[in-house]
N, C-alpha and C positions, 0 to 999 in steps of 0.2 A: 565878777560875775554879779555880785548882789546888785550894782549899779545897772547892769543889763538887763537883769531881770525884773527890776523895778520899773523900768522904763517899757520894756518890751514882752514881758510875760503873756503868753496867748496870743500875742500879735503875729501876723503872718510874716514868715520871712520867705522871700522868693528866691529859690535857686533853680538851675537849670532842670526843668521837668518835674519841680515839686514846688509845693508850698508846705511849709511846715511850721512848727512852733515848739517852743521850750516851756518847761514848766519845773520847779522845784517841788517834788511831788509832796502833796499833803503838807506844804511849809505853813499853813495857819491851821492846820488840823481840819481843814474844810470837809474831809470826808469822814469825820468824826472816827479816826482810826488809833486815837491814843499817839503815843510817844513813837510807834512803829512807822516807819524805820528810823533809825538813829542815824546820824552823819549826813553828809550832803547826798542825796539822791536825786539824780537828773532824769526826767521823762522827756523823752523825744518822740513826738508823734507827727504823723503826716496829715496835713490840712486836706491838701488836694493833690492829685497826681499820682502815676502809677510807678514812676521811677523809683525804687527803692534805695539802690545803691547810693545815691546822694545823701539820703537820710542817714544811711547807717556810716559812711564815711564822716559826715559832720557828728555824728555820736562819738566815734572813735577820737577824731580831732578834739572834741570838748574834753575827753577823757584825758588827752595829752595836756591840755593847758589849763585845766580847772581841777582843783582838788576833790574830785568826785570819787566818792567810796563806793558807790552802787548805781547803775543805770539801767533801765529798763525800757521797752518799747514794743511797738507792733501795731497791730490793727485795734483800733477803741475797743472792740468787742472783747479782748482779753482782758483789758482793765474794766469793764463793766461785768464780766464774770466774776473776777475778783471781788468787788466791792459789793456784790450783791451776796457773794458766799459768807463775806466777812461778816455783814450784816446779820446773817442768818446764824453763824456760828456765835457772834455776840450776843443774840437772843437766847441762845441756847446756853450761855454762860463760857463759851471756848473761845479762844482766838486764833487768827489766821495771821501769818505774817508775811509780808510781801516778798521777804528774801528767801523764803522756803520755797519759791516756784521758780521754774526756768520759764521765763518769757520769751516771745519770739526774738527779742533781742536782750540779751542779758549781760551786764559787764558788773563783776564783784571782786574786790580785793579778797575777799573770802575763798576765791576760787584760785588764787595764786598757788596753792599748794597741790593743785591737780597736776598730774604728771604729762610729759609731752605726748606719751603714748596713748593716754586716755584721752585728750582733747583729738589727736588725731584720728583715733577710731569710733569717736562718736557720730552716730549716723544724723548728721544736721549738714547744713548747707556751708558755714565757714566757722572758723574758730580763730582766737589768736591771743597775744598777752600785749598788754599795754598798761601802763602806769602803775606797775605793780600789782597788778591783778590779770585776769584772763576774761575775754569776752565770747560769747557765742552767738552766732546768727543761725538762728533754728531753721527757717524756712526762707527759701529765696525772696519770696513776696511779703514775708512776715506774716502772711494770715494762714495760706493753706498747705498743710503737710499731711504726712502718714502718722497716724495715732500711735502705730507700735514703734515707730523710729521715736516719736516725741517722748512717750514713756520710758523708752531704753535710754535715750540721752539724760532725761530728768534723773533716772534711778542711778545712772554712772556716776553722776555729779552729786549725788546725795539729796536731789531736789524733788519737787512734786511737780506734777503736770496740772495746768489749768483746764485738762478736759476731763478730769477724774469725775466720775459720777458724782462724788459727794459735792464736788465744786459746781457742776453743772445742775445739778437738780436738789441738792440738800441731801443730808445722811438719812432721813425718813421718809425721802420721795422715791426711792428706787423702785 
């Protein structure tokens, strides 16, 4: 994988109905997020196209083939929200962690202990187990969903929502 990413990171990869790209999230600390997150974190995002299933299928395929500890993806607005909130919190002397949030697509080895019953009852589009962890496909289009469902799913998994008021607007701007 390091060879693939060295040559193809951010390059468009064409799949039927979708152009996409891979990135090892914050590999060179380009977002000045410090050492978070640790381990191999894969960010998969759509560049162009409205067909989401091939993107998620490719992400799950990568989980099987590479030693990924954590993967996340979705519409770029989620990453933008996170980075803006992270920078606001950093200025205030607090820290946000990528792994503390439920992303539109989330895989984590930390979710391995979540029971089958909990996974089945989540108000999300799909869930599954792969590579010693669990994955959650939050919204069918990885973008638009119901806030109450998102908040409930995040809470059931012990995670936070990127739609919280503090993330969207900052803790002092409510």
